[in-house]
Structures are given as structure tokens and as C-alpha cells.
Steps between C-alpha positions, in 0.01 A plus 500: 500500500187417308550546125228582264553472127342814351533639149685833491183681393305357805788560736515866390130549578535322841813703592337823402237431754766401755680832453185706485387362838794660682849639421753210428865495462666378178648210710166363635325548162784307327471219759125483446552472126739208543233336723279515196738273321632745254845500334753776585462665158119511549532637847736785373249585226207517744702709748589746217134525418401557855762780536395655167132504606599637855375196688852467641699806626787432739518859622131512574523162672794604717337832600164343596669207675717726713219742582265221592743305718590823674155633566310163564766274656726780637814349350815698498712582193750216561231234487319654207836519300564136583161388389521691183838339421328162550262604225804578278425873479779718365706701746389822312136419556556392865658840570232684325227309700671569828534872408117508482459437866470833676789539751292679765224236478769230520650647819167557657396136430831374646445711819139382533604135462786538730285658784225238453748211531735655762242631756330177611838306530596403853856485631805709507557782254780315327290196438213716378734680260642181374165338435360812336808538269478124401127543428544813287798351307270193416242750373780636269589835655857626489703463832615866509138622470390253768770621734405868450136420562565295810708802638194724447257259660710395795540830692 
């Protein structure tokens, strides 16, 4: 990692711009501050200031992250949860973020993705089912929902 040696004041100004540009997790912000060459006590003080001034908000980050990954990348809840865990987001905020995803919208998206992937596949039904299940699991959808959706589609 490239280390800069910034003063705490300059680092605070720079990290405020970093956080204002898009929502950031505490974890990635903390890593960025260490890249600036700050001491742990300085990093903690700057993080406290960012939270106080509402530049950082873990719940807001988790909710926007989950919503965006679902709507734009069509990720399932399993994958979203895993990625939020990689950002060191608390279990409470992960659950809250996943609850924000509308269940009907989620099931409709799963069905649409399932149809789009399943339909053009060639081969026996068992092979098509296997490939579709594998694909949807990689996208982060739950196996029981995948099975229910496949039963609906393959009639």
C-alpha cells in the first residue's frame, strides 16, 4: 500500500471528501485513514468526528449497499450479507438492511433471472436445473427459494 504522511487536520478534510462522494463503511474509511499514515489514536479521533458530523453512518451504508447490489447487480440476500460482513458491518445493521429489500420484488427478480438463464440452456432438464441452481446460488439466492422458483418455471 502506498502511504502518505498527512497531518490529522489535512487527513480529516480529505476523508470528508472521500465519504461525501459515496457512502462508505467504517472499515474502508479506517483503512483509508491508515493509508494516510496516521496513528491509531488519530484514526479513532477522526472516525469519531466523521460519525458525529454524519459523514459515516453504518446503518445508512448497509441499507444503501444492500439496495444497490440487489437492484443494480441482482444479488441475492446471501451474497449481500456476505459482502456486508466483509465490510465489518454489525449483524444488527445487516439484518436491518436486508429487511429493507421488498420480499415481492425479491421473488419477482429471482423468477425473472431464473427464466432468463434457464430458457436458452440446451440439454436435459436435470442438467438445466443443475446449471440454473448453481448460477443462482452464485448470485446469492437461497436454495429453497431457487427450488420453489424452478418448480414454477419448469412445468
